[in-house]
mmCIF file as gemmi writes it, N, C-alpha and C atoms, coordinates in Angstrom:
data_model
loop_
_atom_site.group_PDB
_atom_site.id
_atom_site.type_symbol
_atom_site.label_atom_id
_atom_site.label_alt_id
_atom_site.label_comp_id
_atom_site.label_asym_id
_atom_site.label_entity_id
_atom_site.label_seq_id
_atom_site.pdbx_PDB_ins_code
_atom_site.Cartn_x
_atom_site.Cartn_y
_atom_site.Cartn_z
_atom_site.occupancy
_atom_site.B_iso_or_equiv
_atom_site.pdbx_formal_charge
_atom_site.auth_seq_id
_atom_site.auth_asym_id
_atom_site.pdbx_PDB_model_num
ATOM 1 N N . UNK Axp A 1 ? -26.679 0.367 133.341 1 0 ? 1 A 1
ATOM 2 C CA . UNK Axp A 1 ? -26.489 -1.058 133.533 1 0 ? 1 A 1
ATOM 3 C C . UNK Axp A 1 ? -27.027 -1.783 132.308 1 0 ? 1 A 1
ATOM 4 N N . UNK Axp A 2 ? -26.35 -2.854 131.943 1 0 ? 2 A 1
ATOM 5 C CA . UNK Axp A 2 ? -26.751 -3.666 130.798 1 0 ? 2 A 1
ATOM 6 C C . UNK Axp A 2 ? -26.874 -5.107 131.267 1 0 ? 2 A 1
ATOM 7 N N . UNK Axp A 3 ? -27.96 -5.78 130.867 1 0 ? 3 A 1
ATOM 8 C CA . UNK Axp A 3 ? -28.162 -7.17 131.257 1 0 ? 3 A 1
ATOM 9 C C . UNK Axp A 3 ? -28.499 -8.013 130.027 1 0 ? 3 A 1
ATOM 10 N N . UNK Axp A 4 ? -28.05 -9.282 130.044 1 0 ? 4 A 1
ATOM 11 C CA . UNK Axp A 4 ? -28.333 -10.224 128.961 1 0 ? 4 A 1
ATOM 12 C C . UNK Axp A 4 ? -29.061 -11.434 129.53 1 0 ? 4 A 1
ATOM 13 N N . UNK Axp A 5 ? -30.01 -11.946 128.721 1 0 ? 5 A 1
ATOM 14 C CA . UNK Axp A 5 ? -30.786 -13.105 129.124 1 0 ? 5 A 1
ATOM 15 C C . UNK Axp A 5 ? -30.784 -14.133 127.994 1 0 ? 5 A 1
ATOM 16 N N . UNK Axp A 6 ? -30.959 -15.396 128.341 1 0 ? 6 A 1
ATOM 17 C CA . UNK Axp A 6 ? -31.069 -16.453 127.338 1 0 ? 6 A 1
ATOM 18 C C . UNK Axp A 6 ? -32.444 -16.337 126.673 1 0 ? 6 A 1
ATOM 19 N N . UNK Axp A 7 ? -32.653 -16.999 125.524 1 0 ? 7 A 1
ATOM 20 C CA . UNK Axp A 7 ? -33.966 -16.939 124.862 1 0 ? 7 A 1
ATOM 21 C C . UNK Axp A 7 ? -35.131 -17.402 125.746 1 0 ? 7 A 1
ATOM 22 N N . UNK Axp A 8 ? -34.85 -18.27 126.726 1 0 ? 8 A 1
ATOM 23 C CA . UNK Axp A 8 ? -35.931 -18.728 127.613 1 0 ? 8 A 1
ATOM 24 C C . UNK Axp A 8 ? -36.081 -17.848 128.861 1 0 ? 8 A 1
ATOM 25 N N . UNK Axp A 9 ? -35.384 -16.693 128.886 1 0 ? 9 A 1
ATOM 26 C CA . UNK Axp A 9 ? -35.569 -15.727 129.96 1 0 ? 9 A 1
ATOM 27 C C . UNK Axp A 9 ? -34.659 -15.883 131.158 1 0 ? 9 A 1
ATOM 28 N N . UNK Axp A 10 ? -33.696 -16.79 131.102 1 0 ? 10 A 1
ATOM 29 C CA . UNK Axp A 10 ? -32.779 -16.99 132.226 1 0 ? 10 A 1
ATOM 30 C C . UNK Axp A 10 ? -31.655 -15.94 132.172 1 0 ? 10 A 1
ATOM 31 N N . UNK Axp A 11 ? -31.314 -15.388 133.333 1 0 ? 11 A 1
ATOM 32 C CA . UNK Axp A 11 ? -30.243 -14.387 133.42 1 0 ? 11 A 1
ATOM 33 C C . UNK Axp A 11 ? -28.93 -14.983 132.921 1 0 ? 11 A 1
ATOM 34 N N . UNK Axp A 12 ? -28.2 -14.216 132.108 1 0 ? 12 A 1
ATOM 35 C CA . UNK Axp A 12 ? -26.904 -14.663 131.602 1 0 ? 12 A 1
ATOM 36 C C . UNK Axp A 12 ? -25.778 -13.81 132.178 1 0 ? 12 A 1
ATOM 37 N N . UNK Axp A 13 ? -25.856 -12.479 131.984 1 0 ? 13 A 1
ATOM 38 C CA . UNK Axp A 13 ? -24.779 -11.609 132.473 1 0 ? 13 A 1
ATOM 39 C C . UNK Axp A 13 ? -25.264 -10.176 132.611 1 0 ? 13 A 1
ATOM 40 N N . UNK Axp A 14 ? -24.471 -9.386 133.34 1 0 ? 14 A 1
ATOM 41 C CA . UNK Axp A 14 ? -24.771 -7.967 133.522 1 0 ? 14 A 1
ATOM 42 C C . UNK Axp A 14 ? -23.463 -7.189 133.558 1 0 ? 14 A 1
ATOM 43 N N . UNK Axp A 15 ? -23.511 -5.979 133.016 1 0 ? 15 A 1
ATOM 44 C CA . UNK Axp A 15 ? -22.375 -5.062 133.083 1 0 ? 15 A 1
ATOM 45 C C . UNK Axp A 15 ? -22.845 -3.805 133.792 1 0 ? 15 A 1
ATOM 46 N N . UNK Axp A 16 ? -22.113 -3.437 134.835 1 0 ? 16 A 1
ATOM 47 C CA . UNK Axp A 16 ? -22.479 -2.292 135.655 1 0 ? 16 A 1
ATOM 48 C C . UNK Axp A 16 ? -21.326 -1.295 135.659 1 0 ? 16 A 1
ATOM 49 N N . UNK Axp A 17 ? -21.563 -0.058 135.222 1 0 ? 17 A 1
ATOM 50 C CA . UNK Axp A 17 ? -20.478 0.925 135.246 1 0 ? 17 A 1
ATOM 51 C C . UNK Axp A 17 ? -20.086 1.275 136.682 1 0 ? 17 A 1
ATOM 52 N N . UNK Axp A 18 ? -18.806 1.525 136.87 1 0 ? 18 A 1
ATOM 53 C CA . UNK Axp A 18 ? -18.283 1.971 138.16 1 0 ? 18 A 1
ATOM 54 C C . UNK Axp A 18 ? -17.767 3.391 137.947 1 0 ? 18 A 1
ATOM 55 N N . UNK Axp A 19 ? -18.188 4.303 138.8 1 0 ? 19 A 1
ATOM 56 C CA . UNK Axp A 19 ? -17.926 5.729 138.6 1 0 ? 19 A 1
ATOM 57 C C . UNK Axp A 19 ? -16.442 6.09 138.566 1 0 ? 19 A 1
ATOM 58 N N . UNK Axp A 20 ? -15.657 5.521 139.466 1 0 ? 20 A 1
ATOM 59 C CA . UNK Axp A 20 ? -14.247 5.901 139.522 1 0 ? 20 A 1
ATOM 60 C C . UNK Axp A 20 ? -13.41 4.785 140.136 1 0 ? 20 A 1
ATOM 61 N N . UNK Axp A 21 ? -12.113 4.926 139.991 1 0 ? 21 A 1
ATOM 62 C CA . UNK Axp A 21 ? -11.18 3.95 140.561 1 0 ? 21 A 1
ATOM 63 C C . UNK Axp A 21 ? -11.359 3.831 142.07 1 0 ? 21 A 1
ATOM 64 N N . UNK Axp A 22 ? -11.722 4.915 142.718 1 0 ? 22 A 1
ATOM 65 C CA . UNK Axp A 22 ? -11.931 4.914 144.168 1 0 ? 22 A 1
ATOM 66 C C . UNK Axp A 22 ? -13.059 3.967 144.578 1 0 ? 22 A 1
ATOM 67 N N . UNK Axp A 23 ? -13.977 3.668 143.654 1 0 ? 23 A 1
ATOM 68 C CA . UNK Axp A 23 ? -15.11 2.8 143.951 1 0 ? 23 A 1
ATOM 69 C C . UNK Axp A 23 ? -14.821 1.314 143.735 1 0 ? 23 A 1
ATOM 70 N N . UNK Axp A 24 ? -13.618 0.992 143.259 1 0 ? 24 A 1
ATOM 71 C CA . UNK Axp A 24 ? -13.225 -0.409 143.096 1 0 ? 24 A 1
ATOM 72 C C . UNK Axp A 24 ? -12.974 -1.046 144.459 1 0 ? 24 A 1
ATOM 73 N N . UNK Axp A 25 ? -13.203 -2.362 144.584 1 0 ? 25 A 1
ATOM 74 C CA . UNK Axp A 25 ? -12.819 -3.047 145.824 1 0 ? 25 A 1
ATOM 75 C C . UNK Axp A 25 ? -11.303 -2.872 146.055 1 0 ? 25 A 1
ATOM 76 N N . UNK Axp A 26 ? -10.891 -2.809 147.303 1 0 ? 26 A 1
ATOM 77 C CA . UNK Axp A 26 ? -9.486 -2.545 147.651 1 0 ? 26 A 1
ATOM 78 C C . UNK Axp A 26 ? -8.518 -3.519 146.978 1 0 ? 26 A 1
ATOM 79 N N . UNK Axp A 27 ? -8.831 -4.807 146.952 1 0 ? 27 A 1
ATOM 80 C CA . UNK Axp A 27 ? -7.922 -5.795 146.355 1 0 ? 27 A 1
ATOM 81 C C . UNK Axp A 27 ? -7.777 -5.583 144.853 1 0 ? 27 A 1
ATOM 82 N N . UNK Axp A 28 ? -8.87 -5.218 144.185 1 0 ? 28 A 1
ATOM 83 C CA . UNK Axp A 28 ? -8.823 -4.979 142.745 1 0 ? 28 A 1
ATOM 84 C C . UNK Axp A 28 ? -7.98 -3.734 142.463 1 0 ? 28 A 1
ATOM 85 N N . UNK Axp A 29 ? -8.219 -2.682 143.224 1 0 ? 29 A 1
ATOM 86 C CA . UNK Axp A 29 ? -7.465 -1.44 143.044 1 0 ? 29 A 1
ATOM 87 C C . UNK Axp A 29 ? -5.969 -1.673 143.284 1 0 ? 29 A 1
ATOM 88 N N . UNK Axp A 30 ? -5.646 -2.446 144.316 1 0 ? 30 A 1
ATOM 89 C CA . UNK Axp A 30 ? -4.251 -2.747 144.638 1 0 ? 30 A 1
ATOM 90 C C . UNK Axp A 30 ? -3.587 -3.552 143.511 1 0 ? 30 A 1
ATOM 91 N N . UNK Axp A 31 ? -4.257 -4.592 143.027 1 0 ? 31 A 1
ATOM 92 C CA . UNK Axp A 31 ? -3.705 -5.404 141.938 1 0 ? 31 A 1
ATOM 93 C C . UNK Axp A 31 ? -3.531 -4.599 140.669 1 0 ? 31 A 1
ATOM 94 N N . UNK Axp A 32 ? -4.509 -3.753 140.369 1 0 ? 32 A 1
ATOM 95 C CA . UNK Axp A 32 ? -4.452 -2.909 139.182 1 0 ? 32 A 1
ATOM 96 C C . UNK Axp A 32 ? -3.277 -1.934 139.257 1 0 ? 32 A 1
ATOM 97 N N . UNK Axp A 33 ? -3.138 -1.218 140.352 1 0 ? 33 A 1
ATOM 98 C CA . UNK Axp A 33 ? -2.071 -0.218 140.486 1 0 ? 33 A 1
ATOM 99 C C . UNK Axp A 33 ? -0.689 -0.857 140.568 1 0 ? 33 A 1
ATOM 100 N N . UNK Axp A 34 ? -0.621 -2.085 141.051 1 0 ? 34 A 1
ATOM 101 C CA . UNK Axp A 34 ? 0.657 -2.799 141.097 1 0 ? 34 A 1
ATOM 102 C C . UNK Axp A 34 ? 1.13 -3.112 139.674 1 0 ? 34 A 1
ATOM 103 N N . UNK Axp A 35 ? 0.196 -3.515 138.806 1 0 ? 35 A 1
ATOM 104 C CA . UNK Axp A 35 ? 0.537 -3.872 137.426 1 0 ? 35 A 1
ATOM 105 C C . UNK Axp A 35 ? 0.615 -2.647 136.517 1 0 ? 35 A 1
ATOM 106 N N . UNK Axp A 36 ? -0.219 -1.646 136.769 1 0 ? 36 A 1
ATOM 107 C CA . UNK Axp A 36 ? -0.291 -0.446 135.929 1 0 ? 36 A 1
ATOM 108 C C . UNK Axp A 36 ? -0.186 0.814 136.803 1 0 ? 36 A 1
ATOM 109 N N . UNK Axp A 37 ? 0.979 1.075 137.383 1 0 ? 37 A 1
ATOM 110 C CA . UNK Axp A 37 ? 1.106 2.167 138.359 1 0 ? 37 A 1
ATOM 111 C C . UNK Axp A 37 ? 0.811 3.565 137.808 1 0 ? 37 A 1
ATOM 112 N N . UNK Axp A 38 ? 1.086 3.811 136.541 1 0 ? 38 A 1
ATOM 113 C CA . UNK Axp A 38 ? 0.913 5.155 135.994 1 0 ? 38 A 1
ATOM 114 C C . UNK Axp A 38 ? -0.224 5.256 134.986 1 0 ? 38 A 1
ATOM 115 N N . UNK Axp A 39 ? -1.061 4.24 134.903 1 0 ? 39 A 1
ATOM 116 C CA . UNK Axp A 39 ? -2.118 4.201 133.889 1 0 ? 39 A 1
ATOM 117 C C . UNK Axp A 39 ? -3.186 5.256 134.137 1 0 ? 39 A 1
ATOM 118 N N . UNK Axp A 40 ? -3.668 5.84 133.035 1 0 ? 40 A 1
ATOM 119 C CA . UNK Axp A 40 ? -4.796 6.767 133.102 1 0 ? 40 A 1
ATOM 120 C C . UNK Axp A 40 ? -6.067 5.965 132.827 1 0 ? 40 A 1
ATOM 121 N N . UNK Axp A 41 ? -6.977 5.954 133.788 1 0 ? 41 A 1
ATOM 122 C CA . UNK Axp A 41 ? -8.222 5.189 133.678 1 0 ? 41 A 1
ATOM 123 C C . UNK Axp A 41 ? -9.234 5.968 132.849 1 0 ? 41 A 1
ATOM 124 N N . UNK Axp A 42 ? -9.832 5.288 131.874 1 0 ? 42 A 1
ATOM 125 C CA . UNK Axp A 42 ? -10.854 5.896 131.027 1 0 ? 42 A 1
ATOM 126 C C . UNK Axp A 42 ? -12.249 5.472 131.48 1 0 ? 42 A 1
ATOM 127 N N . UNK Axp A 43 ? -12.425 4.16 131.741 1 0 ? 43 A 1
ATOM 128 C CA . UNK Axp A 43 ? -13.718 3.675 132.225 1 0 ? 43 A 1
ATOM 129 C C . UNK Axp A 43 ? -13.533 2.365 132.977 1 0 ? 43 A 1
ATOM 130 N N . UNK Axp A 44 ? -14.538 2.048 133.803 1 0 ? 44 A 1
ATOM 131 C CA . UNK Axp A 44 ? -14.503 0.825 134.62 1 0 ? 44 A 1
ATOM 132 C C . UNK Axp A 44 ? -15.888 0.193 134.599 1 0 ? 44 A 1
ATOM 133 N N . UNK Axp A 45 ? -15.922 -1.134 134.48 1 0 ? 45 A 1
ATOM 134 C CA . UNK Axp A 45 ? -17.169 -1.886 134.557 1 0 ? 45 A 1
ATOM 135 C C . UNK Axp A 45 ? -16.981 -3.134 135.414 1 0 ? 45 A 1
ATOM 136 N N . UNK Axp A 46 ? -18.043 -3.499 136.091 1 0 ? 46 A 1
ATOM 137 C CA . UNK Axp A 46 ? -18.097 -4.765 136.825 1 0 ? 46 A 1
ATOM 138 C C . UNK Axp A 46 ? -18.981 -5.686 136.004 1 0 ? 46 A 1
ATOM 139 N N . UNK Axp A 47 ? -18.427 -6.813 135.536 1 0 ? 47 A 1
ATOM 140 C CA . UNK Axp A 47 ? -19.199 -7.758 134.737 1 0 ? 47 A 1
ATOM 141 C C . UNK Axp A 47 ? -19.479 -8.999 135.572 1 0 ? 47 A 1
ATOM 142 N N . UNK Axp A 48 ? -20.755 -9.355 135.66 1 0 ? 48 A 1
ATOM 143 C CA . UNK Axp A 48 ? -21.181 -10.553 136.386 1 0 ? 48 A 1
ATOM 144 C C . UNK Axp A 48 ? -21.789 -11.526 135.388 1 0 ? 48 A 1
ATOM 145 N N . UNK Axp A 49 ? -21.273 -12.737 135.36 1 0 ? 49 A 1
ATOM 146 C CA . UNK Axp A 49 ? -21.783 -13.786 134.482 1 0 ? 49 A 1
ATOM 147 C C . UNK Axp A 49 ? -22.313 -14.914 135.361 1 0 ? 49 A 1
ATOM 148 N N . UNK Axp A 50 ? -23.509 -15.358 135.082 1 0 ? 50 A 1
ATOM 149 C CA . UNK Axp A 50 ? -24.109 -16.41 135.893 1 0 ? 50 A 1
ATOM 150 C C . UNK Axp A 50 ? -24.887 -15.816 137.051 1 0 ? 50 A 1
ATOM 151 N N . UNK Axp A 51 ? -25.51 -16.696 137.819 1 0 ? 51 A 1
ATOM 152 C CA . UNK Axp A 51 ? -26.398 -16.257 138.886 1 0 ? 51 A 1
ATOM 153 C C . UNK Axp A 51 ? -26.117 -17.026 140.169 1 0 ? 51 A 1
ATOM 154 N N . UNK Axp A 52 ? -26.417 -16.409 141.279 1 0 ? 52 A 1
ATOM 155 C CA . UNK Axp A 52 ? -26.291 -17.07 142.57 1 0 ? 52 A 1
ATOM 156 C C . UNK Axp A 52 ? -24.854 -17.403 142.933 1 0 ? 52 A 1
ATOM 157 N N . UNK Axp A 53 ? -24.65 -18.537 143.628 1 0 ? 53 A 1
ATOM 158 C CA . UNK Axp A 53 ? -23.303 -18.887 144.106 1 0 ? 53 A 1
ATOM 159 C C . UNK Axp A 53 ? -22.314 -19.219 142.989 1 0 ? 53 A 1
ATOM 160 N N . UNK Axp A 54 ? -22.822 -19.502 141.789 1 0 ? 54 A 1
ATOM 161 C CA . UNK Axp A 54 ? -21.945 -19.821 140.661 1 0 ? 54 A 1
ATOM 162 C C . UNK Axp A 54 ? -21.578 -18.586 139.832 1 0 ? 54 A 1
ATOM 163 N N . UNK Axp A 55 ? -22.036 -17.42 140.248 1 0 ? 55 A 1
ATOM 164 C CA . UNK Axp A 55 ? -21.768 -16.192 139.503 1 0 ? 55 A 1
ATOM 165 C C . UNK Axp A 55 ? -20.263 -15.9 139.471 1 0 ? 55 A 1
ATOM 166 N N . UNK Axp A 56 ? -19.808 -15.408 138.33 1 0 ? 56 A 1
ATOM 167 C CA . UNK Axp A 56 ? -18.399 -15.05 138.145 1 0 ? 56 A 1
ATOM 168 C C . UNK Axp A 56 ? -18.326 -13.543 137.922 1 0 ? 56 A 1
ATOM 169 N N . UNK Axp A 57 ? -17.471 -12.866 138.69 1 0 ? 57 A 1
ATOM 170 C CA . UNK Axp A 57 ? -17.328 -11.414 138.597 1 0 ? 57 A 1
ATOM 171 C C . UNK Axp A 57 ? -15.948 -11.066 138.057 1 0 ? 57 A 1
ATOM 172 N N . UNK Axp A 58 ? -15.922 -10.144 137.112 1 0 ? 58 A 1
ATOM 173 C CA . UNK Axp A 58 ? -14.674 -9.634 136.546 1 0 ? 58 A 1
ATOM 174 C C . UNK Axp A 58 ? -14.774 -8.108 136.487 1 0 ? 58 A 1
ATOM 175 N N . UNK Axp A 59 ? -13.691 -7.45 136.823 1 0 ? 59 A 1
ATOM 176 C CA . UNK Axp A 59 ? -13.626 -5.996 136.709 1 0 ? 59 A 1
ATOM 177 C C . UNK Axp A 59 ? -12.854 -5.655 135.446 1 0 ? 59 A 1
ATOM 178 N N . UNK Axp A 60 ? -13.487 -4.885 134.559 1 0 ? 60 A 1
ATOM 179 C CA . UNK Axp A 60 ? -12.871 -4.477 133.303 1 0 ? 60 A 1
ATOM 180 C C . UNK Axp A 60 ? -12.532 -2.992 133.396 1 0 ? 60 A 1
ATOM 181 N N . UNK Axp A 61 ? -11.256 -2.681 133.186 1 0 ? 61 A 1
ATOM 182 C CA . UNK Axp A 61 ? -10.786 -1.306 133.298 1 0 ? 61 A 1
ATOM 183 C C . UNK Axp A 61 ? -10.159 -0.917 131.965 1 0 ? 61 A 1
ATOM 184 N N . UNK Axp A 62 ? -10.688 0.137 131.348 1 0 ? 62 A 1
ATOM 185 C CA . UNK Axp A 62 ? -10.121 0.638 130.094 1 0 ? 62 A 1
ATOM 186 C C . UNK Axp A 62 ? -9.147 1.756 130.455 1 0 ? 62 A 1
ATOM 187 N N . UNK Axp A 63 ? -7.904 1.605 129.95 1 0 ? 63 A 1
ATOM 188 C CA . UNK Axp A 63 ? -6.849 2.572 130.258 1 0 ? 63 A 1
ATOM 189 C C . UNK Axp A 63 ? -6.194 3.06 128.968 1 0 ? 63 A 1
ATOM 190 N N . UNK Axp A 64 ? -5.458 4.163 129.092 1 0 ? 64 A 1
ATOM 191 C CA . UNK Axp A 64 ? -4.595 4.615 128.008 1 0 ? 64 A 1
ATOM 192 C C . UNK Axp A 64 ? -3.235 3.995 128.237 1 0 ? 64 A 1
ATOM 193 N N . UNK Axp A 65 ? -2.712 3.342 127.208 1 0 ? 65 A 1
ATOM 194 C CA . UNK Axp A 65 ? -1.38 2.729 127.29 1 0 ? 65 A 1
ATOM 195 C C . UNK Axp A 65 ? -0.626 3.206 126.054 1 0 ? 65 A 1
ATOM 196 N N . UNK Axp A 66 ? 0.208 4.213 126.247 1 0 ? 66 A 1
ATOM 197 C CA . UNK Axp A 66 ? 0.844 4.855 125.11 1 0 ? 66 A 1
ATOM 198 C C . UNK Axp A 66 ? -0.228 5.556 124.302 1 0 ? 66 A 1
ATOM 199 N N . UNK Axp A 67 ? -0.298 5.26 123.007 1 0 ? 67 A 1
ATOM 200 C CA . UNK Axp A 67 ? -1.316 5.86 122.152 1 0 ? 67 A 1
ATOM 201 C C . UNK Axp A 67 ? -2.545 4.973 122.008 1 0 ? 67 A 1
ATOM 202 N N . UNK Axp A 68 ? -2.532 3.822 122.66 1 0 ? 68 A 1
ATOM 203 C CA . UNK Axp A 68 ? -3.626 2.862 122.549 1 0 ? 68 A 1
ATOM 204 C C . UNK Axp A 68 ? -4.547 2.912 123.76 1 0 ? 68 A 1
ATOM 205 N N . UNK Axp A 69 ? -5.781 2.445 123.535 1 0 ? 69 A 1
ATOM 206 C CA . UNK Axp A 69 ? -6.706 2.181 124.633 1 0 ? 69 A 1
ATOM 207 C C . UNK Axp A 69 ? -6.705 0.679 124.828 1 0 ? 69 A 1
ATOM 208 N N . UNK Axp A 70 ? -6.566 0.259 126.078 1 0 ? 70 A 1
ATOM 209 C CA . UNK Axp A 70 ? -6.453 -1.158 126.409 1 0 ? 70 A 1
ATOM 210 C C . UNK Axp A 70 ? -7.443 -1.491 127.516 1 0 ? 70 A 1
ATOM 211 N N . UNK Axp A 71 ? -8.138 -2.635 127.356 1 0 ? 71 A 1
ATOM 212 C CA . UNK Axp A 71 ? -9.012 -3.122 128.414 1 0 ? 71 A 1
ATOM 213 C C . UNK Axp A 71 ? -8.249 -4.173 129.203 1 0 ? 71 A 1
ATOM 214 N N . UNK Axp A 72 ? -8.167 -3.977 130.51 1 0 ? 72 A 1
ATOM 215 C CA . UNK Axp A 72 ? -7.503 -4.946 131.383 1 0 ? 72 A 1
ATOM 216 C C . UNK Axp A 72 ? -8.557 -5.528 132.32 1 0 ? 72 A 1
ATOM 217 N N . UNK Axp A 73 ? -8.373 -6.798 132.678 1 0 ? 73 A 1
ATOM 218 C CA . UNK Axp A 73 ? -9.352 -7.482 133.514 1 0 ? 73 A 1
ATOM 219 C C . UNK Axp A 73 ? -8.704 -8.037 134.773 1 0 ? 73 A 1
ATOM 220 N N . UNK Axp A 74 ? -9.448 -7.907 135.879 1 0 ? 74 A 1
ATOM 221 C CA . UNK Axp A 74 ? -9.004 -8.422 137.169 1 0 ? 74 A 1
ATOM 222 C C . UNK Axp A 74 ? -10.16 -9.141 137.841 1 0 ? 74 A 1
ATOM 223 N N . UNK Axp A 75 ? -9.828 -10.181 138.622 1 0 ? 75 A 1
ATOM 224 C CA . UNK Axp A 75 ? -10.866 -10.862 139.396 1 0 ? 75 A 1
ATOM 225 C C . UNK Axp A 75 ? -11.076 -10.105 140.709 1 0 ? 75 A 1
ATOM 226 N N . UNK Axp A 76 ? -12.086 -10.48 141.501 1 0 ? 76 A 1
ATOM 227 C CA . UNK Axp A 76 ? -12.36 -9.76 142.75 1 0 ? 76 A 1
ATOM 228 C C . UNK Axp A 76 ? -11.22 -9.798 143.778 1 0 ? 76 A 1
ATOM 229 N N . UNK Axp A 77 ? -10.275 -10.722 143.617 1 0 ? 77 A 1
ATOM 230 C CA . UNK Axp A 77 ? -9.135 -10.807 144.525 1 0 ? 77 A 1
ATOM 231 C C . UNK Axp A 77 ? -7.955 -9.952 144.054 1 0 ? 77 A 1
ATOM 232 N N . UNK Axp A 78 ? -8.122 -9.259 142.925 1 0 ? 78 A 1
ATOM 233 C CA . UNK Axp A 78 ? -7.067 -8.394 142.408 1 0 ? 78 A 1
ATOM 234 C C . UNK Axp A 78 ? -6.086 -9.112 141.503 1 0 ? 78 A 1
ATOM 235 N N . UNK Axp A 79 ? -6.408 -10.345 141.095 1 0 ? 79 A 1
ATOM 236 C CA . UNK Axp A 79 ? -5.529 -11.113 140.218 1 0 ? 79 A 1
ATOM 237 C C . UNK Axp A 79 ? -5.763 -10.692 138.769 1 0 ? 79 A 1
ATOM 238 N N . UNK Axp A 80 ? -4.674 -10.394 138.059 1 0 ? 80 A 1
ATOM 239 C CA . UNK Axp A 80 ? -4.726 -10.021 136.646 1 0 ? 80 A 1
ATOM 240 C C . UNK Axp A 80 ? -5.219 -11.203 135.829 1 0 ? 80 A 1
ATOM 241 N N . UNK Axp A 81 ? -6.158 -10.933 134.903 1 0 ? 81 A 1
ATOM 242 C CA . UNK Axp A 81 ? -6.697 -11.992 134.055 1 0 ? 81 A 1
ATOM 243 C C . UNK Axp A 81 ? -6.24 -11.828 132.606 1 0 ? 81 A 1
ATOM 244 N N . UNK Axp A 82 ? -6.456 -10.63 132.038 1 0 ? 82 A 1
ATOM 245 C CA . UNK Axp A 82 ? -6.168 -10.444 130.615 1 0 ? 82 A 1
ATOM 246 C C . UNK Axp A 82 ? -6.005 -8.978 130.273 1 0 ? 82 A 1
ATOM 247 N N . UNK Axp A 83 ? -5.409 -8.747 129.09 1 0 ? 83 A 1
ATOM 248 C CA . UNK Axp A 83 ? -5.246 -7.408 128.531 1 0 ? 83 A 1
ATOM 249 C C . UNK Axp A 83 ? -5.552 -7.495 127.047 1 0 ? 83 A 1
ATOM 250 N N . UNK Axp A 84 ? -6.36 -6.542 126.549 1 0 ? 84 A 1
ATOM 251 C CA . UNK Axp A 84 ? -6.747 -6.568 125.137 1 0 ? 84 A 1
ATOM 252 C C . UNK Axp A 84 ? -6.91 -5.146 124.623 1 0 ? 84 A 1
ATOM 253 N N . UNK Axp A 85 ? -6.376 -4.882 123.417 1 0 ? 85 A 1
ATOM 254 C CA . UNK Axp A 85 ? -6.538 -3.576 122.781 1 0 ? 85 A 1
ATOM 255 C C . UNK Axp A 85 ? -7.996 -3.325 122.478 1 0 ? 85 A 1
ATOM 256 N N . UNK Axp A 86 ? -8.431 -2.08 122.691 1 0 ? 86 A 1
ATOM 257 C CA . UNK Axp A 86 ? -9.789 -1.668 122.372 1 0 ? 86 A 1
ATOM 258 C C . UNK Axp A 86 ? -9.757 -0.94 121.038 1 0 ? 86 A 1
ATOM 259 N N . UNK Axp A 87 ? -10.678 -1.265 120.154 1 0 ? 87 A 1
ATOM 260 C CA . UNK Axp A 87 ? -10.731 -0.624 118.833 1 0 ? 87 A 1
ATOM 261 C C . UNK Axp A 87 ? -11.483 0.661 118.875 1 0 ? 87 A 1
């Protein structure tokens, strides 16, 4: 797990590895497989930004897409957010 804090010690964000696709919330897994049915998953992280009721959660999934590695993002409801090539 990785956590970031502001210079005054306030929590900013955390990244938590997820062991496998089976450990994703059902809605996230469903949205992911609907958009990327044949994708090979390389890694998964749950990123939380902010604290308490204002916290924002995003699931980042790194997949193989052709010869490239791509990070795709989904919200907790399984809605696609973004796709970006990984260097």
